[in-house]
C-alpha positions, 0 to 999 in steps of 0.5 A, spaced: 109 875 698 104 875 693 097 877 695 090 877 692 083 881 693 078 876 695 073 878 689 079 876 685 079 869 688 071 869 687 072 871 680 077 866 678 072 861 681 066 863 678 069 863 671 070 855 672 077 855 675 078 850 680 082 853 686 085 850 692 083 855 698 086 853 705 083 856 711 088 857 717 083 859 722 081 855 728 076 850 728 071 854 731 072 860 727 071 856 721 065 853 723 062 860 724 063 862 717 068 861 712 069 862 704 065 857 700 069 851 699 075 853 703 079 847 706 081 847 714 088 846 716 089 850 722 095 854 723 097 851 730 097 844 727 099 847 720 104 842 716 106 845 710 109 839 707 102 835 708 098 841 705 103 841 699 102 834 698 094 835 698 095 840 693 099 836 689 094 830 689 088 835 687 085 836 681 086 844 681 087 849 675 092 853 678 099 852 680 098 856 687 095 855 693 090 860 696 091 861 703 085 865 708 085 867 715 081 872 719 084 878 717 091 876 713 096 875 719 095 868 720 095 866 712 101 870 711 105 866 716 102 859 712 104 862 706 111 863 708 111 856 711 109 853 704 114 857 700 119 855 705 118 848 702 117 850 695 110 850 694 107 857 691 102 860 695 098 867 695 095 870 701 088 873 701 088 880 703 083 882 708 081 874 710 075 872 711 072 879 714 074 882 707 071 876 704 064 876 708 064 884 707 065 884 700 058 879 700 062 873 697 059 866 698 060 863 705 058 857 708 057 856 716 056 850 720 
């Protein structure tokens, strides 16, 4: 499974690249804090085909979906599901905890 550090995701975005960043945590976690511009697809209802279709319908600069959760375990599960339907995906190492600890842009509410 391919992984990427949160800072590397943000460097790509800061350079102007449009990425599909998927957050697979629960809605209450997502409301509390999330990586800026992350889109919520909670793992309990995760549908890899639907996420893949949303990705294909978007105008993204990368051929991969970047998946984040709290610490990396749930996102690894989602990456596996995406790969099983032929969608390229990358697990964001350390999840939202690492993202926030690195001082990268977040949103809440």
